[in-house]
TORBATOR-869887 format. One line per 2 residues: number of its first residue (from 1); their letters; for each residue x, y, z of C-alpha. Coordinates in steps of 0.001 Angstrom, whole numbers, plus 524288, in hexadecimal, padded with zeros to 5 digits. Each point is the difference from the previous one (the first is absolute). Example, Ala and Ser with C-alpha at 12.3 -4.5 7.8 and 13.67 -1.06 7.14 Angstrom:
2
1 = AS = 8300C 7EE6C 81E78 ~ 8055A 80D70 7FD6C
REM end
This chain:
192
1 = ME = 14AAF A2AF6 BF7EC ~ 8073B 809D4 7F7D1
3 = LI = 7FBD9 80C98 7FCA7 ~ 806A0 80B67 7F764
5 = FA = 7FF3E 80C83 8069B ~ 7FF3B 809F0 7F488
7 = TN = 80AAC 809D8 804F7 ~ 80DB9 8040D 7FDDD
9 = NQ = 7FF5F 8078E 80D45 ~ 8084B 7F85F 808B6
11 = HK = 7FB46 80720 80C7E ~ 7F195 7FAB9 7FCB8
13 = AE = 804C6 7F33E 7FCE1 ~ 807E4 7FE77 80CF2
15 = EI = 7F47C 8060E 8078D ~ 7F5ED 7F5D3 7FA84
17 = NK = 80924 7F472 8013A ~ 80180 802CE 80EA5
19 = LL = 7F0BD 8028E 80109 ~ 7FCFD 7F241 7F924
21 = GG = 80945 7F9C4 80A22 ~ 805B7 7F584 7F61D
23 = HW = 7F359 7F962 7FD66 ~ 80172 802C3 7F162
25 = RI = 80AE3 800CD 7F693 ~ 7FEA5 80E56 7FB81
27 = KS = 80838 80333 7F416 ~ 801FB 80DFE 7FBE4
29 = LA = 802AA 804BD 7F2D7 ~ 80E75 80130 80356
31 = DL = 80052 7F1A6 8031E ~ 7FA17 7FCF6 7F230
33 = NF = 80AEC 80974 7FAA9 ~ 7F4DC 808B5 7FB93
35 = HD = 80488 80E00 80126 ~ 7F61A 8071C 7F6A3
37 = EV = 7F607 8099B 804F9 ~ 7F370 7FA34 801B4
39 = PE = 7F4BB 808B1 7FA1A ~ 7F7B0 80708 8095F
41 = TG = 7F7E1 809D1 7F89A ~ 7F365 7FF2D 807E3
43 = NT = 7F990 80B55 806EA ~ 7FCFF 7F82E 80C25
45 = LE = 807F7 7F747 808C7 ~ 7F6EF 7F430 7FD0E
47 = AN = 80199 80294 7F109 ~ 80F86 800A3 80195
49 = AL = 800FE 7F406 80835 ~ 7F7EE 7F7B4 7F6C6
51 = EK = 80783 8050B 7F4A5 ~ 80C5E 7FC31 80583
53 = AR = 7FB40 7F23A 80439 ~ 7F9F9 7FD95 7F2D6
55 = YI = 80BFB 8043D 7F879 ~ 808E2 7F5A5 8083C
57 = YE = 7F593 7F541 7FF5A ~ 7FFCE 80193 7F07C
59 = LW = 80E96 800A8 80006 ~ 802D2 7F312 80801
61 = GK = 7F246 7FA30 8016A ~ 802CA 7FD53 80EDA
63 = DC = 7F7E6 80456 80C0F ~ 80484 80DB4 8042C
65 = FA = 7FBFE 80BE9 8070E ~ 802F9 80EBD 7FEE8
67 = DD = 7FD11 80B1F 8089D ~ 7FEA9 80E5D 7FEFB
69 = TG = 800AD 809E1 80B36 ~ 7FCB0 80DE7 80152
71 = LE = 80061 80A79 80AA3 ~ 7F354 80706 800F9
73 = VD = 7FFC8 80CB9 8061A ~ 7F352 8061C 80434
75 = LL = 80362 80EC9 7FD73 ~ 804F6 7FC87 7F25B
77 = NG = 7F2FF 7F886 7FC1A ~ 806CA 7F2FB 800F4
79 = AP = 80BF8 803ED 7F8B2 ~ 80AED 7FAEF 7FD63
81 = GV = 7F82F 7F3A0 7FFCD ~ 8028D 7F747 7F490
83 = FS = 80AB0 80A45 7FC05 ~ 8076C 7FEAB 80CA8
85 = AR = 80CCE 7FA75 7FA46 ~ 80051 80A8E 7F55B
87 = YA = 7FA82 80B6B 80855 ~ 80B59 808C3 7FDBC
89 = GP = 803AA 7FAA4 7F266 ~ 80298 7F318 7F7B3
91 = EK = 80C88 7FCD8 806D2 ~ 7F8BA 7FB39 80B90
93 = SS = 80917 80705 809CE ~ 7FA92 7FD8C 80E82
95 = EK = 8082B 80C4D 80438 ~ 7F98E 808B0 7F640
97 = NI = 7F2A0 7F9F9 801E4 ~ 80103 802F7 80F07
99 = AK = 80516 80D79 7FDED ~ 7F459 80348 7F6CF
101 = LL = 7F64E 7FA46 8099E ~ 80502 80765 80B6D
103 = KE = 800E2 80C85 7F7ED ~ 7F137 7FDC6 7FC9D
105 = LN = 7FC51 7FE3F 80E2A ~ 80846 80A48 8054F
107 = GK = 7F8E3 80763 80A78 ~ 7F3A2 7F7A5 7FE86
109 = NN = 7F8F9 7FA37 80B99 ~ 7F952 7F503 7F93C
111 = RK = 80ACB 7F649 7FDF3 ~ 7F78A 7F391 80092
113 = AR = 803D9 7F5C7 7F62C ~ 7FFA7 7F1BE 7FD39
115 = FR = 8082D 7F51B 7F922 ~ 7F778 7F68D 7F791
117 = TV = 80577 7F41C 7F9F4 ~ 7F8AD 7F80C 7F625
119 = IA = 804EA 7F232 7FC18 ~ 7FB43 7F945 7F3F3
121 = LI = 8021C 7F1F3 80083 ~ 7FDF3 7F6B3 7F411
123 = LN = 7FE4F 7F27F 803F1 ~ 7FC7B 7F4A6 7F68B
125 = GR = 7FBB8 80B3A 7F74C ~ 7F740 805D0 809B9
127 = EI = 801EE 80E90 80445 ~ 7FDBC 803FB 80E0D
129 = LF = 80286 80CB1 806AF ~ 803E6 8031C 80E00
131 = EG = 801E5 80D32 805F4 ~ 806BF 80502 80B8B
133 = IV = 7FF07 80E2B 8064C ~ 806FC 8065E 80B58
135 = NG = 7FC10 80DAF 804CE ~ 8090E 809AB 8049D
137 = TI = 80595 80DBD 7FF78 ~ 809F5 806EB 7F79B
139 = LE = 80B19 804AC 8092F ~ 80651 80D79 7FD90
141 = SE = 80CF0 7FA73 7FE39 ~ 806B3 7F388 7FD41
143 = KG = 80221 7F66B 80B26 ~ 807B6 7F396 7FFA5
145 = EK = 8093D 7F870 7F70B ~ 7F8AF 7F32B 7FDD3
147 = GF = 7F583 7FD2A 7F57A ~ 7FF45 80705 7F2C6
149 = GY = 7F74F 8084E 7F81F ~ 7F72F 80908 808DC
151 = DP = 80363 7F7E3 80C95 ~ 80810 80BC2 8059C
153 = VF = 7F482 80945 80057 ~ 7F421 7F688 80295
155 = KP = 7FD0C 7FD66 80E55 ~ 7F4CB 7F55C 8012B
157 = DE = 7F505 8032E 80985 ~ 8044D 7F2E4 80761
159 = AN = 80D9F 8050F 8039F ~ 807AF 80B85 804B0
161 = VS = 80A9F 7FEE3 7F608 ~ 800DC 80075 7F16D
163 = FA = 80084 7F3B5 7F7C7 ~ 80E15 80286 7FD7A
165 = QM = 802F1 7FF92 80EF9 ~ 7FAC1 7F324 801B4
167 = PL = 8060A 7F2C4 7FE81 ~ 7FB09 7F92C 7F42F
169 = SE = 7F950 7F595 80881 ~ 7F84C 80A40 80714
171 = KN = 7FCF8 80773 7F39D ~ 7FADE 7F31C 7FA0F
173 = LI = 7F5C1 7FE45 80ADA ~ 7F80B 80C7B 7FCA0
175 = SH = 8048C 8037D 7F2B3 ~ 7F6FA 80073 7F40D
177 = RG = 80871 7F71D 7F8AA ~ 80048 7F738 80B9C
179 = RA = 7F053 8010B 80189 ~ 7FE1E 7FC92 7F0F9
181 = IK = 80A46 7F460 8011C ~ 7F898 7FAA8 80BA3
183 = KL = 7F3D3 7FFAE 7F823 ~ 80739 7F970 7F48D
185 = TE = 80639 7F5AF 8085E ~ 7F2C4 7FD32 806D3
187 = YL = 7FA7B 7FDDB 7F2F6 ~ 80AE9 7F6EF 7FB94
189 = QM = 7FE94 7F797 80C59 ~ 7F147 7FE33 7FD39
191 = PK = 7FC2F 7F2C6 7FA7D ~ 7FD99 8012D 7F198
REM end
């Protein structure tokens, strides 16, 4: 089975290819030589994932999926949430996003947060949503060199280190994206 993954983010494409374990041929937008921005104007992760999947499905008419992920911080009433990538501005700078987040939580005791991923799959014209959540804490400073985005400041409850300190194989076992992809793969393996 071949699926188009509606992303130009190579980090995400590599992560998901490892999670799927080679059972499907996943093509990223880069594999299709498509480098334009895919629209994501929704106010929720669900709306953005669906918008991206529908855009790619209409463009190529092939089965596809898209995801959207947000970091939701309790003390910030769920922010940055759907605006996680652009939290510090439209340039989508991980460094600036982390700096803004740490500044807003400076001196605060409640550092509870969660990563949430929503995947929208369009298979044979049918739309299905899958969600993955991992709860954790925002660290007071960056730790680790691996990962991307907020990984250096997010410590999942199931571990003693940040996502950026974990090997990808270990992160995939507990990550929000890993959990959403597990639900996606279980669905794809069900008899239709």
